[in-house]
Structure formats: structure tokens, C-alpha cells
N, C-alpha and C positions, 0 to 999 in steps of 0.2 A: 634664406631658409625659412619655411613657414613655421608658425608656432604650433607645437603639439600640446594638446590638452592632456595634462597628467592624470587621466582617469585612474590608471593602475596604481599610481602613487597615492591618490586620495583613498581608494578602496583599501589598499594595504595599510595606510595610516589609520583608517577607521577600525579595521580588524585589530591592529595593534593596541589601539586605545581601549577597545572592548576587552581585549585579553588582559590588559593591565588594570582595568577598573571594574571587573565583573564582581568583586567582593564575594567570591565563592558561589555566585549564581549558577555558573556553568557546571561547577562540580555537583551542585544539588540536582540540576536538571539531568546531568549525566548519570548520577546515582539512581534516580528514579527510573530512567530508561533502562539502565543496566540491570537493576533488580527485577523490573517487570519482565524483560526479555529472558533473564536467567531463570525466573520462576516458571515461565511458560516452557522453556527448553527442558528444565529438569522434570517438569510434570510429564512432558511428552516422552522423554527418554525413560522415565521410571515406569511408564505404562508398558506392559508386555506387548510386543509387536503384534501378536496374534489378536489381542484385544483391540488395539488401535486399528488394525486392518478390518476387523469385524464391524467396528463402529463406522468406519469410513464406507465400507461396502453397504452397510445397512442404510446409511444416509443416501448413498448413490441409488439404491433400489427404491427408496421412498420418493426421491425427487425425479429420477429419470427412468426407472424401470429395470428389468432384469438384464437387458442387453448391456447397458452402461455399467451395471453392477458387476457383470462378468468381466468387462474391460478393466474396471478398477481392481478386481481380484487378480487378474493377470498382471497388471502394472505393478501392484504392490509386491507380488511374488517375484517379478523380474528385478525390482529394486533391491529386494532382499538377496536374491541370487547373485547380483553383481557386487554385493557388499557395501551398499550405500545407505543402509538403514539409518545409522546415527547421523550421517551428513544430511539426509533428507529431513529428519526431524529437527535438526538445528536450523536448516533453511526455513522450514515451516514455522518455527518459533520466531525467526527474524521477520518473516512476512506478516505473521499475526500481530506482533508488537508494532511494526510500522503501520499496518492497516488500522489498528485500533487508534493510534495517535492521529493518523490522517483523517479518520472519520470523526473523531472527537473535535478536531479543529475545523475540518472541511464542511461538515453538514451545517453547523451554525452559520459559517461564512456564506455557504450557498443559499441558505434561507434569507439571510440579510441582503445578499445581492439580488435575489429573486423578488424581494419586496421593496427595494429601494434603488431607483435609477442612479442616485448619487453614489451609493456604495458600489453598484455595478461598474460605474465609470472608473473607479479606483481599483477594484479587485480584478477586473478583466485584464488590464495590461500587466498587472503583477503576475497573474497566472500565465500569460504569454511568456513573460521573462523566465518564470520557473520551468516551463516546459521546453523552451528552446535553448536555454543555456546548457552546454554540454555537462552531463552529470559528473564527469571527472572533476570539474571545477569546484563542485560543492565539497569534495573530499578534502580540499586544501584547508579552508577555514575550519571545517568540522574536525579534522585531525589536530589542528592547532588548539582549538578550544577543549576538545574532549580526549585527546591522545589517540592511541591506536586501540583497536578492539571492535566490539560489536556496536558501541554507542555511536561513533561517527558514521558507521555504515547505516544504522537505523535512521539517523538524522538526515543523511543524504537521500535515503530512500523516501522518507516522508516528504521532503521538498519536491522530489521528482514525481511521487505517486499521488499527492493530494489534489492537484488541479482537476482531474476528471470528476471527482465526486462533488467538488465545488461547482463546476460548470453545469453538470447534469442536474444537480439539485436546484440550482438557479433556473435552469431551463424548464424543469418540471413545474416549479412554482409559477413561472410566467405563462406556461401553457394551460394552466387551469382555466376551465370555461368561465368567462366573465359573468355569465348569467348565474352560475353557482355561487360565485363570490358575492354578487349583488343580492342573491336570495339569502345568503348567510347574514349579510349586513342588515337586510330588511327584517330578519327574524331576531335581531338584537344581539348578534354574536360580538363579543369583544375581540380585539385583534388576536389575542392568544387562542381563543376558541375558534376563530376563523382559520387560524393556521393549523391547529390540531385536528379539527373536525371536517374541514373542507379542503384546504390547500394540500396538506401533506398526504392524506389518503388518495387524492387524485394524482399526486405527483409520485406515488410509490414506485411505479414502473421505472421512471427515470432515475429515481434514487437508487434502486437496486442495480440498475445499469451502471451508475457511477461507482457503486461499491465493487461491482465485478471488474470494472476497468482499473480501479485503484489497486486491487489485488494483483491483476496482471502486470501493471506497471511496477509494483513492488517486487514481483518475481523477476522481472527483467533486470532489476538492479543487483541481483545476487552476485554475479561475477564481479561487477564494479566494486561492490561493498567488500568483497573478499580481499581487495587490494590493500585495505587498511586493517585486515585481520578480523573481519566479521565471522569468518568460518562458513561451514556448510558446504553444499555442492560446488559453490564458486571456487573454493580452495582447490578442489580436484581439477576443475576446468583450467584454472590459472596455472596449476602445476603441470598439466599436460601441455600447455602452451610453452612454458619455459623449458620443458624437457623434449619438446617436439614428439610427444607420445600420442600417436593417433588413436590407439586403442583406448587409453584412459580418457582422452578427450571425447571420443564417441560415447563411451559408457556414461560418463558423468553428464555430458550434454543430453543424452537420452533420459537420464533421471530427471533433469530439469524439465524437459518436454513433457514427460508423463505426468509429473506433478502439476504442471501448468494446465494440461488438458483436464485433469480431474477437478482441480479447483475452479477452472473456468466453467465447465458444464454444470457443476453443482450450484455455484453462486448465481449463474445465469438463470437457472430454473426458478429461483425465488422471485424473479421479475415478472413471471407469468402467473395467472390465477391457478392453472392446473399444470402439473408436470407432464412432459411428453413421455408417453410410454410406447 
């Protein structure tokens, strides 16, 4: 009988060791994430829906023109008509929290990978692992460390959604015209000045594309995150599956689709110099 490398046992042992020796670190991290998400959620729910819709439609008109603004108005009305206002706002809070964490961690990592071949050689395979590992697997240690609720859902979403912004930020930095970089160095730019005044402005389109993809990836985790009690539209989708309720499944799924289209088109528009009208 051939020898089987006990990878699963090693990983399980490592997780157990972290769980027993975290000295409250995971509780503190979980508390920060929970408080942040809760504050965003309460802020959205406390805002009158008509005001939220007006702001959303106004942004849509500013970025994409009256046709897309009309689509957003119809979508928001349909979400309200189906009775998914609160679930949509909870989902939006989860997405916002996960996206903020992903960008806070991902953009600096992308800059580092874009400016260092050694960092790129370490970060790239790590991102490959994060993107290809089934998202369900992340929920197991997340639930062990942080319990059930929105926190493990946000953590799993961050792991799944962060790679695009890291990759595209790094790609944008690396694609900056070498002549521009050399000119900046010739004019005496320090490394930080070179980054802020030459590389980042030139890589802005790629950076916004990364932000857009991170938001879309975060939204795709809604249903999976609901399995550990994250809430939102994913709860209704999960409930429709368990009850074989085709009507509820279609309506809640449509709510996710409409929210995804609106967020995608608006965030995508920031990656171009002039909004399409």
C-alpha cells in the first residue's frame, strides 16, 4: 500500500493550533468586521428607500446617462415590489464591507507585486490558490474561528474576491510606459513620487477594472455566505432551494441579478475618462 501524505491532517492541526493559541486575536478581528458591516447595514436600512433610490439613480444618470438611470429606477422599483428591499440593503452592506477590506489589503499588495519581481513570484501562486480553491472550503475555518453570522461570510468573501484587484493593480503598474518611468527618475522623483505621480495615474484604468471585478466576485459569494448566516438575498435563494420553491428562487435570484448589473455598470464607468451616454 502506497504512503499517503497526511495533508488534510496537517492543515486541520494547524487550524486547531491557531484556534487554541489566538489569544483573542480572532475575536478582535471579528468584532471590527462585525461592527463595520453592522454600521453600514444600519445606515442603509435607516435611509428612506426613496432617498436611497434617488441617490442611486442620480449616480447612474451622472455616470451612464438617462437610459441606464431609467433601468436603475425600474430595477429598484421591481425589487421593492417583490418585497426584497431590506434583503437587498443587507446584501449591499455585506458587499461594501468585503470590498473595502479587499481593496485595503489588495491594492498595496498589487502595487508591491507590480514593482517587485520577487514579490510577484510569491503573491501570484497564492492568488491562484485563493481563486481556484472552492469557496465552500473557506467557510469551514472561518466558521470555526468566528462562529456563525456575517463575519465568516465576509471573511470568505474577502478571500474569494481580493485576487482580481491584486492582479489588475500589478498588471497596471507593470504596463506603465517605461519611458514615462525613466523620465520621472530623470527628473529626480523619489520612489513614492514615482508611484503616486507616474505609475498609479497611468494604471488607473486597470485599477478600476480590478475594483469592478472585486465587487462582482463579492456579489457572487452572496448565496455561499448565507450558508453561515450572513443574511441578505442569499437567505431567500437558499430557502427556495431547500423548499423547492421555484417562484421564490426566481424572484430572489432576479434581485441578485439586477443588483449585480447596476453595480457593474456604475463601477465600470469609473474606469473610463468619460461616461457613456
